[in-house]
TORDREN-356386 format. One record per residue: residue in three letters; z, x, y of N, C-alpha, C in turn. Coordinates in pm, whole numbers, padded with zeros to 5 digits, always signed. Each point is the difference from the previous one (the first is absolute). Layout:
residues N
AlaZXYZXYZXY/...
This chain:
residues 431
Met+00562+01590+01610-00079+00059-00115-00134-00070-00004/His-00090+00073-00044-00146-00056-00016-00045-00004-00136/Phe+00033-00118-00060-00032-00026-00138-00136-00073-00005/Leu-00089+00043-00086-00142-00064-00029-00064-00040+00131/Thr-00010+00099+00089-00072-00024+00119-00157+00020-00040/Arg-00072-00110+00034-00135+00003-00045-00100-00034+00115/Pro-00119+00065+00018-00095-00039+00104-00067-00138-00031/Ile-00057-00055+00095-00092-00124-00036-00116+00051-00071/Ile-00032-00063-00109-00114+00045-00091-00092-00121-00007/Thr-00125+00021+00044-00102-00116-00020-00075+00005-00111/Ala-00025+00130-00053-00092+00000-00132+00111+00037-00116/Ile+00082-00109-00018+00097+00005-00110-00057+00026-00135/Phe-00120-00032-00019-00052-00001-00141-00051+00131-00044/Val+00015+00107+00092-00035+00128-00039+00121+00087-00042/Ile+00107-00065-00015+00133+00068-00027-00022+00103-00125/Cys-00042-00052-00099-00010+00085-00133-00086+00113+00032/Ala-00104-00008+00078-00079+00113+00032+00075+00103+00099/Leu+00080-00051+00081+00073+00093+00084+00112+00062-00076/His+00053-00064-00099+00118+00049-00071-00022+00021-00147/Pro-00056+00108-00037-00044+00020-00138+00110-00020-00102/Ala+00124+00036+00036+00106-00014-00091+00019-00143-00052/Ser-00028-00092+00101+00024-00146-00038-00095-00053-00105/Ala-00130+00056+00004-00104-00050-00094+00023+00032-00149/Gln+00104+00089-00020+00022+00037-00140+00070-00117-00082/Thr-00050-00021-00122+00063-00101-00090+00120+00078-00076/Ile+00098-00088-00031+00120+00050-00075-00005-00038-00144/Ser-00019+00094-00081-00005-00035-00149+00136+00043-00063/Glu+00061+00087+00067+00153+00034-00041+00094-00009+00111/Pro+00121-00032-00034+00098-00020+00106+00019+00139+00087/Arg+00033-00023+00134+00030+00104+00088+00159+00007+00010/Ile+00048+00116-00020+00141+00001+00026+00033+00122+00088/Phe+00076-00044+00109+00042+00072+00109+00147+00035-00011/Asp+00022+00140-00003+00148+00045-00018+00046+00052+00136/Phe+00093-00080+00064+00042+00035+00130+00098+00097+00008/Gly-00015+00102+00084+00095+00104+00024-00004+00113-00088/Ala-00073-00012-00105-00006+00113-00100-00084+00124+00049/Thr+00029+00114-00033-00070+00126+00033-00087+00041-00128/Ala+00035-00041-00107-00082+00015-00123+00019-00125-00086/Val-00120-00041-00052-00016-00127-00069-00061+00012-00134/Ala+00028-00089-00095-00063-00007-00134-00145-00025+00012/Thr-00071+00029-00097-00156-00016-00006-00023-00153+00025/Gly-00100-00032+00087-00035-00137+00021+00061-00065+00122/Leu+00104+00065+00045+00081-00055+00119-00057+00072+00131/Thr+00011-00082+00109-00030+00055+00133+00115+00019+00081/Pro+00034+00122+00035+00123+00032+00089-00019-00052+00141/Val+00102-00059+00052-00003-00050+00136+00115+00062+00076/Thr-00025+00082+00105+00111+00060+00085+00015-00088+00125/Ala+00099+00035+00064+00036-00083+00123-00104+00025+00110/Thr-00076+00099-00006-00096+00028+00098-00147-00046-00044/Asp-00022-00068-00103-00126-00043-00044-00037-00128+00065/Phe-00062+00006+00121-00049-00124+00065-00140-00026-00040/Tyr-00023-00124+00012-00142-00059-00053-00111+00069+00063/Ser-00097+00036-00090-00128+00038+00050-00106-00057-00086/Thr-00112-00016+00047-00118-00058-00083-00043+00097-00109/Ile+00020+00128+00017-00032+00102-00097+00097-00010-00116/Arg+00130+00004+00040+00105-00004-00103-00013-00139-00068/Gly-00011-00102+00072+00005-00142-00060+00140-00052-00020/Tyr+00101+00060+00053+00138-00059-00014+00077+00079+00095/Gly+00117-00062+00031+00094+00066+00083+00074-00100+00099/Phe+00106+00049+00061+00076-00079+00098-00067-00030+00130/Glu+00019-00121+00051-00063-00037+00121+00079+00070+00109/Pro-00075+00013+00125+00063+00067+00118+00138-00074+00045/Gly+00089+00084+00035+00130-00056+00043+00108+00018-00092/Ala-00035+00034-00123+00114+00009-00107+00085+00120+00032/Lys+00135-00012-00010+00087+00117+00009+00078-00001-00117/Leu-00020+00108-00081+00040+00003-00151+00071+00116-00025/Thr+00089-00015-00101+00086+00117-00061-00030+00007-00148/Thr-00006+00108-00050-00016+00039-00145+00133+00029-00068/Gly+00015-00043-00121+00109+00024-00077-00030+00050-00133/Glu+00069+00060-00073-00016+00050-00146+00086-00085-00098/Arg-00069-00037-00106+00078-00079-00101+00056+00089-00107/Gly-00080+00076-00061+00042+00104-00100+00037-00061-00129/Asp-00011-00121-00024+00055-00061-00119-00122-00055-00081/Asp-00119+00010+00052-00116-00065-00068-00114+00095+00021/Pro-00041+00059-00118-00119+00091+00018-00132-00053+00048/Leu-00006-00140-00024-00120-00068+00036-00004-00025+00162/His+00115-00038+00048+00013-00034+00136+00107+00075+00066/Gln-00016+00116+00055+00097+00088+00046+00057-00019+00136/Gly-00066-00081+00074+00035-00006+00151+00006-00156+00040/Phe+00029-00017+00133-00004-00123+00055-00016+00021+00149/Ile-00044-00106+00073-00020+00008+00133+00077-00121+00061/Tyr+00071+00012+00116+00068-00103+00053-00004+00007+00159/Ser+00050-00112+00063+00004+00000+00147+00103-00095+00044/Glu+00021+00012+00131+00102-00094+00057-00088-00118+00076/Ala-00132+00005-00008-00075-00101+00061-00114-00027-00095/Pro-00067-00109+00026-00108-00042-00096-00120+00106+00013/Phe-00067+00006-00116-00110+00088+00008-00108-00062-00102/Leu-00120+00043+00031-00129-00046-00071-00069+00099-00075/Phe-00046-00033-00125-00072+00092-00088-00126-00078-00047/Ser-00118+00052+00016-00126-00061-00038-00077+00076-00101/Val-00078-00063-00076-00098+00064-00103-00134-00074+00010/Ala-00104+00075+00006-00127-00054+00003-00050-00053-00139/Leu-00022-00135-00002-00036-00077-00114-00124-00089+00024/Pro-00079-00038-00096-00100-00097+00012+00066-00144-00012/Glu-00068-00101+00025+00041-00131+00000+00051-00034-00149/Gly+00112-00072-00016+00040-00039-00125+00146-00028-00014/Ser+00067-00025-00104+00134-00027-00020+00068+00121-00059/Tyr+00112+00040+00046+00063+00121-00051+00151-00033-00020/Arg+00040+00066-00123+00156-00009-00031+00052+00130+00051/Val+00104-00023+00073+00083+00121+00070+00127+00009-00064/Thr+00025+00115-00055+00146+00025-00061+00056+00109+00085/Val+00120-00041+00066+00070+00100+00093+00118+00040-00065/Thr+00032+00128+00021+00141+00060-00036+00073+00016+00116/Leu+00112-00067+00021+00070+00000+00135+00150+00057-00029/Gly+00043+00067+00103+00137+00057-00008+00014+00133+00060/Ser+00131+00046+00006+00020+00132+00068+00110+00070-00087/Ala-00013+00132-00014+00095+00080-00072+00129+00024+00076/Thr+00002-00021+00131+00109+00043+00078+00073-00115+00071/Ser-00058-00110+00013+00049-00116+00076-00037-00141-00042/Ala+00068-00100+00046-00032-00135-00050-00137-00029+00066/Ala-00094-00087-00049-00128-00029+00051+00000-00151-00008/Asn-00080-00048+00102-00033-00151+00009-00137-00015+00052/Thr-00087-00038-00103-00145+00008+00036-00064-00141-00009/Thr-00068-00051+00094-00086-00110+00002-00142+00047+00019/Ile-00086-00070-00087-00141+00058+00008-00092-00119+00046/Lys-00078+00025+00105-00113-00102+00043-00126+00081-00029/Ala-00101-00071-00028-00127+00052-00038-00111-00055+00089/Glu-00105+00076+00028-00109-00027+00080+00053-00057+00144/Leu-00030-00125+00024+00044-00056+00138+00138-00075-00019/Arg+00101+00082-00033+00143-00047+00012+00025-00105-00116/Arg-00073+00008-00118+00026-00087-00102+00115+00047-00072/Leu+00098-00081-00014+00135+00028-00061-00026+00009-00157/Val+00030+00113-00054-00013+00015-00149+00136+00036-00078/Leu+00078+00080+00082+00136+00023-00060+00101-00011+00103/Glu+00108-00054-00035+00105-00036+00105+00129+00069-00045/Ala+00050+00090+00095+00136+00062+00010+00038+00055-00152/Val-00087+00092-00049+00046+00075-00103+00103+00101+00007/Arg+00121-00017-00031+00112+00089+00023+00034+00093-00111/Thr+00017+00132+00026+00024+00092-00102+00121+00088+00060/Gln+00074+00042-00103+00130+00095+00033-00054+00139+00001/Pro+00084+00086+00060-00044+00147+00004-00026+00045-00137/Gly-00114+00064-00040-00038+00056-00127-00070-00103-00092/Glu-00009-00129+00055-00062-00114-00075-00146-00019+00035/Phe-00083+00001-00099-00152-00035+00022-00037-00116-00083/Val-00068-00089+00050-00061-00118-00059-00144-00020+00020/Thr-00066-00067-00103-00134-00030+00014-00017-00158+00033/Arg-00094-00025+00078-00032-00139+00020-00165-00010+00002/Thr-00051-00120-00045-00149-00008-00012-00035-00130+00082/Phe-00118+00001+00069-00063-00119+00068-00148+00019+00018/Asn-00077-00105+00032-00132+00003+00003-00052-00014+00148/Ile-00106+00064+00029-00056-00013+00138-00155-00019-00012/Ser-00048-00083+00080-00141-00029+00021-00067+00077+00110/Val-00093+00089-00020-00079+00065+00096-00130-00056+00021/Arg-00043-00022+00129-00139-00071+00015-00072+00066+00116/Thr-00137-00035-00007-00078+00038+00117-00080-00131+00043/Pro-00069+00010+00112-00063-00118+00039-00130-00030-00080/Lys-00055+00089-00064-00131-00025-00069+00016-00112-00108/Ile-00100-00078+00002-00001-00107-00125-00114+00050-00096/Ser+00039-00005-00129-00094+00042-00091-00129-00067-00018/Ser+00003-00131+00035-00127-00080+00002-00082+00029+00103/Gly+00045+00081+00107-00079+00030+00122+00066-00038+00131/Gly-00014+00094+00094+00070-00023+00125+00148+00036+00012/Ala+00078-00053+00093+00138+00038+00014+00074-00099+00078/Val+00136+00005-00010+00079-00082+00078-00016+00027+00150/Arg-00010-00094+00071-00014+00014+00153+00135+00016+00060/Leu+00035+00130+00032+00137+00025+00036+00028-00012+00158/Lys+00126-00046+00024+00025-00010+00141+00035+00144+00061/Glu+00009+00005+00132+00025+00121+00063+00149+00050-00050/Arg+00101-00088-00012+00123+00040-00040-00001+00062-00146/Glu-00096-00053-00077-00009+00055-00139-00063+00141+00006/Leu-00066+00032+00095-00063+00134+00022+00093+00100+00065/Thr+00121-00047+00047+00095+00079+00069+00131-00009-00057/Thr+00091-00080+00042+00132-00024-00050+00015-00031-00137/Glu-00100-00074-00055-00001-00038-00148-00086+00079-00083/Phe-00052+00109+00054-00100+00074-00087+00058+00057-00128/Val+00122+00024-00012+00056+00047-00127-00019-00098-00114/Asn-00022-00125+00031-00039-00099-00108-00138+00008-00061/Trp-00087+00064+00092-00132+00012-00038-00056+00131-00033/Asp+00082+00108+00024-00058+00128-00004-00009+00050-00158/Asp-00025+00131-00016-00029+00052-00132+00127+00068-00054/Lys+00118-00050+00024+00123+00066-00036+00103-00099-00049/Leu+00083+00036-00086+00125-00069-00030+00113+00060+00078/Thr+00063-00072+00080+00107+00057+00084+00137-00058-00034/Leu+00109+00089-00021+00126-00054-00031+00090+00047+00104/Glu+00081-00106+00048+00111+00028+00099+00134+00008-00069/Phe+00057+00112+00011+00145+00027-00050+00089-00029+00111/Asn+00090-00103-00020+00090-00040+00114+00146-00021-00056/Gly+00093-00023+00089+00123-00030-00033+00099+00097+00077/Pro+00132-00008-00035+00100+00088+00068-00021+00142-00032/His-00043+00037-00128-00011+00131-00047-00113+00014-00101/Pro-00133-00030+00031-00102+00001-00110-00024+00130-00056/Ser-00004+00015-00144-00019+00121-00060-00097-00024-00127/Val-00098+00078-00011-00095-00007-00108-00022+00119-00079/Ser-00011+00009-00122-00008+00110-00092-00145+00012-00058/Ala-00055-00121-00034-00133+00004-00056-00072-00136+00018/Val-00134-00002+00007-00072-00116+00012-00127+00012-00101/Glu-00002-00101-00087-00109-00001-00096-00096-00120+00035/Ile-00126+00022+00004-00093-00115+00027-00107-00013-00099/Arg-00012-00111-00056-00093-00034-00118-00086-00123+00026/Arg-00118+00007-00001-00081-00122+00023+00010-00090-00133/Val+00017-00131+00040+00016-00105-00106-00094-00109+00011/Glu-00029-00048-00112-00103-00120-00006+00065-00116-00069/Asp+00105+00005-00078+00049-00098-00087+00116-00068+00068/Ile-00011-00027+00129+00110-00074+00070-00048-00116+00073/Val+00083-00099+00033-00041-00117+00069+00009+00016+00148/Thr-00101-00031+00072-00006+00014+00141+00026-00130+00073/Val+00089-00002+00091+00030-00113+00076-00070+00022+00149/Phe-00116-00069+00021-00064+00022+00127+00071-00111+00098/Leu+00003+00042+00124+00045-00084+00099-00109-00013+00110/Leu-00029-00121+00042-00080-00025+00119+00069-00105+00087/Gly+00000+00042+00127+00078-00079+00095-00007+00051+00152/Asp+00092-00036+00066+00010+00040+00148+00115+00104+00029/Ser+00042+00001+00126+00093+00094+00054+00140-00020-00074/Thr+00026-00111-00045+00131-00023-00071-00002+00046-00140/Val-00118+00045-00058-00013+00062-00119-00034+00142-00017/Cys-00073+00043+00097-00065+00132-00002+00099+00117+00006/Asp-00056+00120-00023+00086+00131+00007+00002+00033+00151/Gln+00107-00035+00066+00020+00035+00143+00028+00153+00019/Pro-00072+00060+00094+00011+00155+00008+00118+00056+00056/Lys+00069-00083+00092+00112+00055+00074+00120-00085+00013/Glu+00114+00073+00003+00133-00073+00026-00009-00053+00131/Pro+00083-00119+00027+00085-00065-00105-00074-00112-00070/Trp-00144-00012+00012-00073-00097-00058+00003+00016-00152/Asn+00000-00113-00070-00016+00015-00142-00052-00137-00055/Ser-00046-00008-00122-00054-00109-00065+00036-00008-00154/Trp+00021-00121-00046+00035-00013-00139-00089+00074-00101/Gly-00132+00007+00035-00092+00066-00086+00030+00151-00033/Gln+00058+00062+00101+00027+00138-00011+00145+00033-00067/Met+00068-00108-00010+00130+00007-00060-00017-00039-00158/Leu-00100-00072-00034-00010-00057-00130-00004+00114-00109/Pro-00076+00111+00010-00003+00094-00102+00135+00047-00060/Arg+00105+00005+00086+00126+00041-00057+00056-00086-00109/Phe-00052-00131-00013+00058-00097-00089-00060-00001-00131/Phe-00110+00092-00015-00067-00003-00130+00026+00133-00067/Asn-00009+00006-00148+00006+00117-00080-00140+00078+00009/Asp-00011+00103-00089-00111+00066+00006-00119-00030-00089/His+00005-00146-00032-00119-00070-00069-00080-00071+00096/Val+00039+00007+00139-00075-00075+00104-00012+00089+00120/Val-00124-00025+00061-00027+00070+00128-00031-00108+00100/Val+00054+00003+00120-00025-00091+00101-00106+00066+00096/Ala-00113-00072+00025-00121+00044+00085+00001-00093+00114/Asn+00044+00040+00125+00019-00087+00108-00124+00017+00085/His-00095-00109+00000-00110+00003+00080+00015-00094+00116/Ala+00105-00051+00025+00030-00092+00129-00016+00085+00119/Glu-00032-00071+00109-00023+00074+00132+00051-00092+00103/Ser+00051+00074+00115+00057-00085+00114-00105-00072+00067/Gly+00027-00118+00043-00089-00082+00076-00103-00074-00082/Glu+00006+00018-00124-00107-00063-00088+00018-00152-00030/Ser-00109-00080-00009-00009-00133-00058-00093+00016-00130/Leu-00001-00118-00071-00074+00006-00123-00142+00033+00039/Arg-00065-00056+00112-00130+00030+00043-00030+00136+00042/Ser+00096+00049+00090-00024+00140+00040+00006+00113-00115/Ser+00090-00033-00098+00013+00093-00120-00133-00014-00081/Leu-00063-00114-00010-00127-00007-00070-00102+00075+00088/Gly+00001-00009+00131-00096+00069+00087+00011+00149-00015/Ala+00124+00041-00001+00034+00148-00021-00016+00053-00135/Arg-00038-00087-00103-00030+00039-00133+00128+00043-00075/Arg+00117-00052+00044+00110+00038-00064+00023-00060-00145/Leu-00050-00120-00015-00006-00066-00128-00098+00066-00088/Asp-00127+00045+00045-00094+00075-00070+00063+00121-00063/Lys+00078+00078+00094+00055+00123-00055+00087-00016-00107/Val+00104-00107+00009+00086-00032-00112-00072-00036-00124/Met-00106-00074+00012-00069-00051-00118-00071+00115-00067/Ser-00048+00100+00086-00072+00121-00058+00089+00070-00094/Val+00137-00006+00017+00083+00081-00097+00097-00075-00071/Met-00011-00138+00002+00094-00081-00081-00053-00002-00155/Arg+00103-00002-00075-00040+00010-00150+00077-00136-00062/Pro-00042-00041-00108+00059-00116-00063+00149+00013-00022/Gly+00078-00095+00039+00149+00007-00019+00064+00041+00136/Asp-00071+00053+00099+00055+00031+00130+00036-00135+00079/Tyr+00088+00021+00095+00036-00115+00085-00051+00022+00140/Leu-00033-00112+00050-00030-00002+00158+00100-00106+00069/Phe+00093+00059+00086+00088-00085+00078-00073-00025+00124/Ile-00008-00119+00051-00074-00043+00120+00087-00078+00094/Gln+00036+00055+00122+00074-00056+00096-00063+00015+00143/Tyr-00051-00118+00048-00052-00011+00133+00051-00121+00064/Gly-00035-00019+00130+00030-00121+00067+00048+00016+00141/His+00080+00112+00027+00039+00017+00143-00117+00023+00102/Asn-00110+00050-00051-00107+00031+00098-00103-00100-00027/Asp-00019-00067-00128-00096-00102-00030+00023-00114+00082/Met+00121-00045+00038+00029-00114+00079-00042+00009+00144/Lys-00031+00123+00036-00046+00023+00148-00139-00014+00014/Glu-00072+00007-00109-00150-00013+00010-00054-00141+00046/Lys-00097-00003+00062-00054-00128+00072-00147-00023-00040/Gly-00039-00124+00008-00141-00029-00032-00016-00123-00078/Asp-00125-00039-00009-00038-00114-00096+00033+00028-00139/Gly+00070-00093-00057+00025+00020-00146+00115+00098-00037/Ile+00065+00056+00108+00113+00084-00024+00129-00075-00012/Gly+00077+00034-00102+00118-00067-00024+00066+00032-00123/Ala+00124-00039-00029+00085+00020-00104-00064-00045-00133/Phe-00046-00129-00002-00044-00058-00121-00152-00001-00003/Thr-00066+00073+00095-00153+00016-00010-00042+00144-00017/Ser-00013+00077+00098-00045+00134-00016+00092+00087-00071/Tyr+00131-00009+00042+00107+00086-00058+00013-00033-00159/Lys+00000-00116-00025+00018-00043-00144-00122+00049-00076/Ala-00120-00019+00050-00125+00065-00062-00001+00141-00021/Asp+00044+00067+00100+00018+00151-00011+00098+00047-00097/Leu+00110-00076-00012+00099+00038-00092-00062-00019-00146/Glu-00076-00110-00021-00055-00027-00126-00109+00118-00040/Arg-00055+00052+00105-00106+00100-00029+00078+00130-00046/Phe+00113+00036+00068+00082+00111-00046+00041-00025-00150/Val+00045-00114-00032+00056-00025-00132-00117+00004-00103/Ala-00113-00046+00031-00116+00006-00079-00051+00136-00034/Ala+00001+00080+00106-00031+00140-00015+00086+00077-00096/Ala+00136-00015+00020+00085+00073-00092-00011-00042-00136/Arg-00016-00132-00031-00027-00055-00143-00124+00051-00052/Ala-00099+00011+00079-00132+00043-00046+00003+00149-00049/His+00108+00077+00043+00007+00138-00035+00114+00013-00107/Gly+00052-00105-00051+00104-00006-00106+00134+00030+00055/Gly+00016-00017+00145+00118+00010+00055+00086-00122+00001/Ile+00118+00012+00040+00102-00114+00018+00038-00023+00149/Pro-00060-00102+00062+00030-00017+00136+00136-00068+00008/Val+00076+00040+00114+00132-00059+00021+00003-00043+00152/Leu+00024-00106+00033-00003-00056+00147+00152+00023+00043/Val+00003+00048+00132+00126+00013+00059-00002-00073+00133/Thr+00094-00090+00023-00002-00071+00134+00071+00098+00098/Ser-00064-00021+00130+00058+00099+00105+00147-00038+00033/Met+00083+00098+00023+00136-00016+00045-00002-00058+00143/His+00118-00074+00032+00018-00048+00124+00004+00103+00103/Arg-00030-00031+00127+00032+00081+00119+00151-00018+00025/Lys+00045+00082+00101+00146-00012+00040+00016-00120+00088/Ser+00024-00110-00061-00005-00134+00070+00104-00091-00038/Leu+00129+00040+00013+00115-00093-00018+00028-00092+00119/Asp+00032-00121-00026+00026-00095+00109+00153+00021+00039/Ala+00053-00077+00086+00136-00006+00044+00099-00018-00102/Ala-00043-00080-00102+00085-00028-00110-00004+00110-00121/Gly-00086+00109+00023-00004+00104-00092-00091-00032-00116/Lys-00098-00101+00029-00097-00040-00100-00139+00057+00027/Ile-00070+00034-00092-00137+00063+00016-00099-00098+00048/Gln-00085+00033+00103-00105-00079+00040-00131+00053-00044/Asn-00091-00082-00060-00123+00043-00049-00095+00027+00112/Thr-00053+00126+00014-00101+00021+00096-00136+00035-00053/Leu-00010-00030-00132-00125+00035-00065-00079-00127-00036/Gly+00033-00117+00047-00075-00114-00014-00031-00031-00149/Asp-00116-00040-00033-00035-00045-00131-00030+00118-00093/Tyr-00007+00120+00044-00056+00119-00073+00078+00026-00122/Pro+00134-00011+00001+00076+00028-00123-00031-00106-00103/Glu-00006-00136+00040-00031-00102-00088-00146+00004-00066/Ala-00087+00063+00084-00139+00022-00057+00011+00104-00114/Val+00087+00100+00003+00011+00097-00097+00059-00075-00125/Arg+00090-00088+00017+00062-00072-00116-00094-00082-00064/Arg-00091-00065+00081-00101-00085-00049-00095+00066-00089/Val-00051+00117+00051-00083+00092-00086+00059+00037-00129/Ala+00129+00040+00010+00068+00039-00128+00008-00111-00104/Arg+00026-00128+00057+00011-00117-00093-00155-00023-00060/Glu-00087-00005+00084-00139-00049-00041-00062+00112-00083/Gln+00025+00126+00024-00071+00103-00072+00096+00068-00110/Lys+00116-00064-00010+00105+00044-00105+00013+00152+00023/Val+00036+00038+00124+00031+00146+00032+00156+00014+00024/Pro+00054+00105-00054+00144+00022+00016+00027+00006+00152/Leu+00108-00046+00043+00046-00011+00137+00124+00065+00027/Ile+00009+00085+00103+00134+00049+00046+00015-00059+00135/Asp+00096-00076+00020+00020-00086+00125+00096+00071+00094/Leu-00054+00107+00057+00075+00083+00085+00034-00089+00129/His-00080-00094+00036+00027-00087+00117+00132-00064-00023/Ala+00028-00045-00123+00117-00079-00026+00132+00096-00015/Met-00031+00108-00068+00111+00106-00020+00029+00063+00133/Ser-00086+00016+00089+00034+00070+00131+00085-00100+00082/Ala-00024-00122-00031+00089-00097+00082+00143+00007-00044/Gln+00016+00018-00124+00139+00010-00058+00062+00133+00060/Phe-00079+00099-00011+00044+00139+00050+00043-00005+00148/Tyr-00092-00052+00081+00029+00007+00140+00119-00093+00041/Glu+00007-00123-00059+00109-00088+00022+00129+00061-00050/Ala+00006+00076-00101+00116+00074-00050+00050+00095+00097/Leu-00100+00068+00064+00043+00102+00100+00054-00075+00133/Gly-00062-00109+00037+00055-00074+00121-00043+00059+00126/Ala+00028-00072+00101-00048+00061+00138+00059+00118+00033/Lys+00132+00028-00044+00062+00119+00036-00054+00135-00063/Gln-00059-00016-00124-00045+00108-00080-00151+00014-00012/Ile-00083-00103+00027-00137-00004-00032-00079+00113+00055/Asp+00046+00043+00122-00069+00112+00065+00016+00136-00084/Ala+00095+00011-00077+00015+00119-00082-00116+00012-00106/Ala-00084-00111-00021-00099+00009-00100-00155+00010+00072/Phe+00000-00011+00126-00119-00001+00073-00025+00113+00092/Gln-00119+00047+00027-00038+00085+00104-00047-00073+00128/Asp-00070-00114-00029-00039-00094+00109-00008-00139-00062/Gly-00057-00097+00059+00007-00145-00052-00069-00018-00132/Thr-00080+00097-00042-00074-00015-00126+00021+00114-00102/His+00007+00117+00047+00014+00118-00083+00130+00045-00037/His+00022+00072-00109+00127+00038-00046+00034+00144-00002/Asn+00123+00032-00009+00047+00140-00002+00026+00035-00147/Asn+00067+00115-00025+00021+00033-00146+00088-00103-00068/Tyr+00100-00041+00061+00090-00097-00058-00067-00139-00037/Gly-00079-00047+00096-00061-00131-00020-00118+00019-00101/Ser-00078+00095+00004-00093+00019-00107+00044+00021-00143/Tyr+00106+00075-00010+00081+00030-00123+00037-00140-00061/Glu+00061-00085+00074+00054-00129-00051-00134-00079-00031/Leu-00101-00012+00080-00110-00068-00036-00067+00045-00129/Ala-00013+00139-00013-00043+00046-00134+00084-00054-00114/Lys+00135-00007+00019+00083-00060-00111-00044-00146-00016/Cys-00019-00076+00109-00055-00142-00016-00124+00001-00082/Val-00098+00096+00028-00118+00000-00091+00018+00023-00144/Val+00096+00096-00027+00041+00026-00131+00070-00128-00058/Ala+00079-00065+00076+00061-00137-00049-00119-00091-00037/Gly-00102+00001+00083-00111-00087-00033-00080+00033-00126/Ile-00009+00130-00017-00071+00054-00136+00084-00062-00112/Arg+00137+00010+00012+00072-00051-00106-00019-00158-00018/Ala+00008-00070+00117-00013-00139-00014-00126-00053-00058/Ala-00111+00084+00039-00135-00033-00052-00023+00046-00149/Lys+00099+00070-00046-00006+00052-00139-00122+00088-00019/Leu-00029+00074+00099-00105+00103-00019+00030+00107-00102/Gly-00103+00052-00060+00026+00112-00094+00048+00108+00061/Leu-00009+00024+00132+00067+00111+00068+00150+00009-00013/Ile+00062-00101-00044+00149-00009-00019+00030+00110-00086/Glu-00086+00033-00108+00031+00104-00101-00001+00142+00067/Asn-00058+00007+00117-00018+00134+00063+00077+00020+00133/Leu+00110-00086+00010+00093+00030+00110+00091+00106-00034/Ala+00038+00075+00112+00097+00114-00026+00121-00050-00062/Thr+00060+00087-00068+00131-00044-00075+00111-00036+00080/Asp+00006+00047+00139+00113-00031+00075-00034-00121+00095/Val-00108-00065-00023-00026-00123+00080+00066-00126-00050/Ala+00098-00043+00076+00075-00120-00051-00057-00120+00066/Pro+00026-00129-00049-00039-00119+00052+00041-00009+00141/Phe-00080-00072+00084+00031-00003+00146-00013-00148+00054/Asp+00106-00035+00072-00001-00137+00066-00021+00019+00134/Pro-00110-00057+00064-00029+00025+00141+00097-00068+00086/Ala+00085-00083-00041+00106-00066+00077+00117+00087+00009/Lys-00006+00111-00073+00121+00092-00013-00055+00142+00016/Pro-00052+00037+00110-00068+00126+00022+00095+00116+00006/Asp-00041+00125-00018+00089+00115+00003+00071+00015+00140/Leu+00121+00049-00009+00069+00006+00135-00076+00110+00085/Ile-00024-00033+00119-00062+00089+00095+00069+00134+00013/Ala+00136-00006+00008+00075+00122+00023-00014+00093-00127/Ser-00035-00047-00122+00005+00078-00115-00142+00063-00029/Phe-00096-00047+00088-00138+00042-00029-00035+00133+00072/Lys-00044+00094-00081-00025+00133+00042-00152+00037-00038/Met-00080+00033+00098-00132+00050-00022-00037+00103+00083/Pro-00019+00132-00030-00022+00109+00079-00130-00018+00072/Ala-00003+00017+00127-00124-00006+00085-00099+00095-00025/Ser-00119-00026-00002-00117+00095-00004-00016+00073+00133/Pro-00057+00102+00000-00013+00082+00127-00080-00069+00098/Gln-00107-00077-00032-00088-00059+00096+00068-00130+00059/Ala-00004-00012+00136+00053-00113+00065-00093-00040+00113/Ser+00009-00134+00030-00083-00065+00111+00062-00130+00035/Thr-00014-00029+00133+00041-00132+00047-00119-00084+00041/Val-00109+00046-00035-00134-00082+00033+00002-00119-00083/Lys-00038-00122+00053-00003-00113-00077-00107-00002-00087/Leu+00018-00061-00119-00102-00006-00104-00105-00101+00023/Asp-00113+00015-00066-00102-00095-00007+00053-00129-00063/Gly-00043-00111+00042+00042-00140-00062+00131-00044+00047/Ser+00031-00124-00010+00131-00058+00048+00029-00122-00082/
């Protein structure tokens, strides 16, 4: 299947000119009625053959194999569309935060739908419905472009222009996945009155484009309610300094509002930098303080996250630190600057040691990067850190999010996460 196949684009900043539908602003919600032949006023009908085009400004991505069903019990939403395989639906939208309300279910069979947004960000997990049952769920999505309002743009890597382009294009893309995904309606409404959790970091944080690679940052949205949106600006291979050079911090600051959060997790790549004055307690610490100061200057709340351990158990099953002084430098900045700290370095040690030598491979894809299970458990660690730090975000956790002990991770055998269509064995940037 060929999902979201895109050419290399060098002039990314002319997207809106090339795609007129994306330049439109949204003053009223857009409601898409799936599978209906006739719809109420104000709704947009979507049939199984409505594939995305720039003229239409919405539609299914290539590769979708869909079937239409009739509800007959609701004059507002008369149909539904389902599949036995994952399918993607996109809508052209300008940069901003959007509240998405989905109606899920099937009139004829049980359905089980997981939704990932943009570049495999988990937003809804295993919503099960019985035959004839339809339910609504709501979540928020951040849509962005490289342009910086104060001038210039983020300097994107080649992978961001190809395999990761869905994170920077002029569309909101939803991936409907699971054993039997089925959707009846999608409502999209622009929102301004929500808290944004910005993420800046490296390949262990960013939205990874292809299975089986995954990072905690793309699992995190699933754990919040619809009063929060997660905007993941982390990127594979990045250090604090390279992110500054690529203007990733500038981009975040250009859209940050008072009360938003900035989670900062670097270290894996910073420790490999060489030169005079380069080190954990010198250049790295100074750059961390620069990120903290920038967030505070914009009314934001910085949160420092120590890097998780690599896969480094010794013969006795105890974790070995491969990150040198870099985690301690983060802790020192947190103490000196009075910044909330999420000690993922410490929690990942508990997690990995609980798995032990026989099971630790089940959380990793290589010696540094994780798969769906590993990143899901690390996202739970981050949520545990939010609770421990008593951040205001506690009030915005999803209702089904229970306390988590990293020393008692979820059973590997019980973890189920439907794989996205895109897959690759190519090693990631960073280590």
